[in-house]
C-alpha positions in Angstrom: -3.2 5.1 -20.5 -3.1 5.1 -16.7 -0.7 5.2 -13.8 -0.1 2.1 -11.6 1.6 2.2 -8.2 1.7 -1.6 -8.0 5.5 -1.5 -8.0 5.3 0.8 -4.9 3.3 -1.6 -2.9 5.5 -4.5 -3.9 8.6 -2.5 -2.8 7.0 -1.9 0.5 6.3 -5.6 0.9 9.8 -6.5 0.1 11.1 -4.0 2.5 8.6 -5.2 5.2 7.1 -1.7 5.4 3.4 -0.7 6.0 1.6 2.3 4.2 1.9 4.0 7.6 5.6 3.6 7.7 5.8 5.1 4.3 3.8 8.0 5.5 6.0 8.5 8.4 9.3 8.1 6.5 8.4 10.4 3.6 6.3 13.0 5.3 3.5 12.5 2.9 -0.1 12.9 4.1 -2.4 10.0 4.8 -4.7 11.5 2.0 -1.9 11.1 -0.6 -1.2 7.5 0.5 -4.8 7.0 -0.1 -4.7 8.5 -3.5 -1.7 6.2 -4.4 -3.7 3.4 -3.3 -6.4 4.1 -5.8 -4.0 4.8 -8.6 -5.1 8.3 -8.6 -3.0 11.3 -9.8 -0.7 12.9 -7.1 1.7 15.8 -7.3 5.3 15.0 -8.5 6.6 16.5 -5.1 4.9 13.5 -3.4 6.5 11.1 -5.7 9.9 12.7 -5.1 9.5 12.6 -1.2 8.7 8.9 -1.6 11.7 8.2 -3.7 14.1 10.0 -1.4 12.6 8.2 1.7 12.9 4.8 0.0 16.1 5.6 -1.9 14.7 4.5 -5.2 14.0 5.9 -8.6 10.6 7.0 -9.9 10.5 3.8 -12.2 10.9 1.7 -9.0 7.4 2.9 -7.8 5.2 3.5 -10.7 4.5 2.6 -14.2 2.2 3.7 -17.0 -0.2 0.9 -18.2 -2.3 0.6 -21.1 -6.0 0.1 -20.1 -7.1 -0.7 -23.7 -5.0 -3.9 -24.3 -7.3 -5.2 -26.9 -6.8 -2.1 -29.2 -6.3 -2.7 -32.8 
């Protein structure tokens, strides 16, 4: 299983925001935004800041995906 932040990027597009806007609104570092872009692990504090800034729930910005879709 893996974490995907595709929902976050779609939400930004829907709200006509760029990654830089997210960084400024949330106070999250550019390095953390880069990690999110690579679907890497980030601290829950970072996710909380993003949710507060975007006034959304954690499930609106991330999901758990199954990398082994052909599993028997």
